[in-house]
C-alpha positions as CSV (number, residue, x, y, z in Angstrom):
1,M,194.2,65.7,224.4
2,T,194.2,68.8,226.7
3,N,196.0,68.8,230.0
4,R,192.8,69.5,232.0
5,I,191.0,67.8,234.9
6,A,187.3,68.2,235.2
7,F,185.3,68.6,238.4
8,Q,181.7,69.4,239.5
9,G,181.3,72.8,241.0
10,E,182.7,76.3,240.7
11,L,186.4,77.4,240.9
12,G,187.3,77.4,244.6
13,A,185.2,74.4,245.5
14,Y,186.6,71.6,247.6
15,S,186.6,69.5,244.4
16,H,188.9,72.1,242.9
17,Q,191.1,71.8,245.9
18,A,191.3,68.1,245.3
19,C,192.3,68.7,241.7
20,R,195.0,71.1,242.7
21,D,196.4,68.8,245.4
22,A,196.4,65.6,243.3
23,R,197.2,67.0,239.9
24,P,198.9,70.4,240.4
25,D,200.3,70.4,236.9
26,M,196.8,70.3,235.3
27,E,194.3,73.0,234.6
28,A,191.1,72.5,236.6
29,L,187.9,72.6,234.5
30,P,184.7,73.5,236.4
31,C,181.5,71.7,235.3
32,R,177.9,72.1,236.3
33,T,177.1,68.5,237.1
34,F,178.9,65.2,237.6
35,E,177.6,64.0,234.3
36,D,179.1,67.1,232.7
37,A,182.5,66.4,234.3
38,I,182.3,62.8,232.9
39,E,181.3,64.0,229.5
40,A,184.1,66.5,229.4
41,V,186.5,63.6,229.6
42,R,184.6,61.4,227.2
43,G,184.4,64.2,224.7
44,G,188.1,65.0,224.9
45,E,187.7,68.4,226.6
46,A,189.5,67.1,229.7
47,E,192.0,64.4,230.3
48,L,190.8,63.3,233.7
49,A,187.8,63.8,236.0
50,M,187.9,64.3,239.8
51,L,184.7,62.9,241.4
52,P,183.8,62.8,245.1
53,V,182.4,59.4,246.3
54,E,182.1,59.7,250.1
55,N,182.5,62.0,253.0
56,S,183.6,60.9,256.5
57,T,180.7,62.8,258.1
58,Y,177.8,62.5,255.6
59,G,178.5,59.1,253.9
60,R,178.4,58.5,250.1
61,V,177.8,61.2,247.6
62,A,174.4,60.7,246.0
63,D,174.2,59.3,242.4
64,I,177.9,58.8,242.0
65,H,177.9,55.0,242.4
66,S,175.2,54.6,239.8
67,L,177.0,56.9,237.3
68,L,180.5,55.2,237.5
69,P,179.7,51.8,235.8
70,H,178.1,53.5,232.8
71,S,180.6,56.4,232.5
72,G,183.1,54.6,230.3
73,L,185.8,55.9,232.6
74,H,188.2,54.0,234.9
75,I,189.5,54.8,238.4
76,I,193.3,55.4,238.2
77,D,193.8,57.1,241.6
78,E,192.2,58.2,244.8
79,A,192.6,61.5,246.7
80,F,191.5,62.7,250.2
81,V,190.8,66.3,251.1
82,R,190.3,67.6,254.6
83,V,187.3,69.9,254.6
84,H,188.7,73.0,256.4
85,I,186.2,75.7,256.7
86,N,187.4,79.3,256.7
87,L,185.6,82.7,257.3
88,L,186.3,84.8,254.2
89,A,185.5,88.5,254.0
90,L,186.0,91.6,251.8
91,P,189.6,93.0,252.1
92,G,190.2,95.1,255.1
93,V,187.0,94.1,257.0
94,P,187.6,93.0,260.6
95,L,185.9,90.0,262.2
96,E,183.9,92.2,264.6
97,K,182.1,93.8,261.6
98,I,180.8,90.4,260.3
99,E,177.0,90.0,260.9
100,Q,176.2,87.1,258.5
101,A,178.1,84.2,257.0
102,M,177.0,82.5,253.7
103,T,177.7,79.0,252.5
104,H,176.1,75.7,251.5
105,T,173.6,74.5,254.1
106,V,175.8,71.4,255.0
107,L,178.8,73.6,256.0
108,L,176.6,75.9,258.0
109,G,175.9,73.0,260.3
110,Q,179.6,72.2,260.7
111,C,180.7,75.5,262.3
112,R,177.9,76.3,264.7
113,K,180.2,76.9,267.7
114,F,182.3,79.5,266.0
115,L,179.3,81.4,264.5
116,S,177.5,81.3,267.9
117,E,180.5,82.6,269.8
118,H,180.8,85.6,267.4
119,G,177.1,86.3,267.0
120,I,177.2,85.6,263.3
121,K,173.9,84.7,261.7
122,R,173.8,81.8,259.1
123,L,172.9,82.6,255.5
124,T,172.2,79.7,253.1
125,G,174.0,79.9,249.7
126,A,174.0,77.6,246.7
127,D,177.4,76.1,247.4
128,T,180.7,77.0,249.1
129,A,182.7,78.5,246.2
130,G,179.6,80.2,244.8
131,S,179.0,81.8,248.2
132,A,182.5,83.2,248.1
133,R,182.0,84.6,244.6
134,Q,178.7,86.1,245.7
135,V,180.2,87.8,248.7
136,A,182.9,89.3,246.5
137,E,180.3,90.5,244.0
138,M,177.8,92.0,246.5
139,G,180.5,94.1,248.2
140,K,178.6,94.2,251.5
141,P,181.3,94.3,254.3
142,E,178.9,92.8,256.9
143,I,178.5,89.5,254.9
144,A,181.2,86.9,254.9
145,A,181.5,83.4,253.2
146,L,182.4,80.0,254.6
147,A,184.6,78.2,252.1
148,S,188.1,77.0,251.3
149,E,191.2,79.2,251.4
150,L,191.5,78.5,247.7
151,A,188.1,80.2,247.2
152,G,189.3,83.2,249.0
153,E,192.4,83.3,246.8
154,I,190.3,83.1,243.6
155,Y,187.7,85.7,244.6
156,G,190.0,88.2,246.3
157,L,188.7,87.7,249.9
158,D,190.6,87.9,253.2
159,V,190.7,84.9,255.6
160,L,189.5,86.2,258.9
161,A,189.5,82.8,260.7
162,R,191.0,79.5,259.6
163,H,189.7,75.9,260.3
164,I,186.6,76.9,262.2
165,E,184.8,73.6,261.7
166,D,183.4,71.9,264.9
167,Q,184.9,68.5,264.0
168,G,188.5,68.1,263.0
169,N,188.2,65.0,260.9
170,N,185.8,65.9,258.1
171,T,187.3,64.4,255.0
172,T,186.1,63.8,251.5
173,R,187.4,61.0,249.3
174,F,187.7,61.5,245.6
175,L,188.3,59.2,242.6
176,V,190.5,60.3,239.7
177,M,188.8,58.9,236.5
178,S,190.5,58.3,233.1
179,P,189.3,57.0,229.7
180,E,192.1,54.4,229.9
181,A,192.5,51.8,232.6
182,N,195.8,51.4,234.3
183,H,196.3,48.1,236.2
184,E,200.0,48.5,236.7
185,R,201.3,48.1,240.2
186,R,202.4,51.6,241.5
187,G,202.8,53.6,244.6
188,D,204.4,52.6,247.9
189,H,201.4,51.7,250.0
190,G,199.7,48.8,248.2
191,M,196.9,48.7,245.7
192,M,193.1,49.1,245.8
193,T,190.6,47.4,243.5
194,T,187.1,48.8,243.0
195,F,184.3,46.8,241.3
196,V,180.5,46.6,241.0
197,F,178.4,43.4,240.8
198,Q,175.0,41.9,240.9
199,V,174.4,38.5,242.6
200,R,172.5,35.7,241.0
201,N,168.9,35.1,242.1
202,I,169.7,32.2,244.5
203,P,169.3,31.8,248.3
204,A,172.1,33.4,250.3
205,A,173.9,34.5,247.1
206,L,175.5,37.6,248.7
207,Y,176.7,35.6,251.7
208,K,178.3,33.1,249.4
209,A,179.8,35.7,247.1
210,M,181.4,37.4,250.0
211,G,182.8,34.2,251.5
212,G,185.8,34.1,249.1
213,F,187.1,37.4,250.5
214,A,186.9,36.2,254.1
215,T,188.5,32.8,253.4
216,N,191.3,34.3,251.3
217,G,192.1,37.1,253.9
218,V,191.2,39.9,251.5
219,N,190.2,43.1,253.3
220,M,187.1,44.7,251.9
221,T,187.0,48.3,253.0
222,K,183.6,49.2,251.5
223,L,180.5,47.4,250.4
224,E,177.4,49.4,249.5
225,S,174.2,48.5,247.7
226,Y,171.9,50.6,245.5
227,M,168.9,50.0,243.3
228,V,169.3,49.6,239.6
229,G,166.8,51.4,237.3
230,G,164.4,52.1,240.1
231,S,163.7,48.4,240.7
232,F,163.3,47.1,244.3
233,T,164.4,43.7,243.2
234,A,167.5,44.5,241.1
235,T,170.2,45.5,243.6
236,Q,173.8,46.3,242.5
237,F,176.7,46.3,244.9
238,Y,179.8,48.6,244.9
239,A,182.9,47.4,246.7
240,D,186.5,48.5,247.5
241,I,189.1,45.9,248.4
242,E,192.8,46.1,249.3
243,G,195.0,44.4,246.8
244,H,195.6,43.9,243.1
245,P,193.5,41.5,240.9
246,E,196.6,39.5,240.2
247,D,197.4,38.9,243.8
248,P,196.8,35.2,244.4
249,A,194.4,35.7,247.3
250,V,192.5,38.5,245.4
251,K,192.3,36.4,242.3
252,R,190.8,33.4,244.1
253,A,188.3,35.7,245.9
254,L,187.2,37.3,242.6
255,E,186.9,33.9,240.9
256,E,184.6,32.8,243.7
257,L,182.6,36.1,243.5
258,D,182.2,35.6,239.7
259,Y,180.5,32.2,240.2
260,F,177.8,33.7,242.3
261,T,177.2,36.9,240.2
262,E,175.4,37.6,237.0
263,Y,177.3,40.8,236.4
264,L,180.8,41.8,237.6
265,E,182.8,44.8,236.4
266,I,186.1,46.2,237.7
267,L,186.0,49.9,237.8
268,G,189.6,50.5,238.6
269,V,192.9,49.3,240.0
270,Y,194.9,52.1,241.7
271,P,197.4,53.0,244.4
272,R,196.2,53.0,248.0
273,D,196.4,56.5,249.4
274,P,198.4,56.5,252.7
275,R,195.9,59.1,254.1
276,R,193.5,56.1,254.5
277,D,195.4,55.4,257.7
């Protein structure tokens, strides 16, 4: 099996940054879609996949929660990446020469103050790394890109201004996915367990299912619902809890949850990242 980690996006994307930070010894494999990244692992083209699940500013990443249970992959780690936005330009071009800045529409809204102060117009691009590549290919000195420093490094652009985002806490959480589950206790900051479930069709089923976590003192850090197969009546839930399935309190809580559910699947057991704090 190749020593590669697959991600969605182009080289220089923030997902690529997550791969470099979390698995610096692995080759990053860019993929067009999340499904392609998953399939790269299932087909043996990559050993792991790096998938974003949520952003501190914009919430969960669309479609990811519904893809995970059917991916055939398991969560073995989590990674957090601070979304630092940088102004990247052709080599030798000074800041005062920049008239337009190109990036994904989401990032354009995150550095309004800097762009306004310098009279730089916003230009919508397909994505962050793709905008950096396009600026390099166009060769127009008046057009810059807004992207990661890694994108500047890859596409040969100079960093004219670093960390120009309006808010200093924009962070994306990623999950490292593997074909093989790893439930061993590891790391120095505790464990996390992620699972999906569907409650039985009985009154107050969700309330009763969640009761076991409260009574056993298990901290649930995330609980999200999403529709299954486009049905308004079939709702599936995605949850993150602190702890290992073999911890006595977690074991009791999961047993109680199982009683009130018609479907329960653990997606992964992995070390708790200290950057959660």
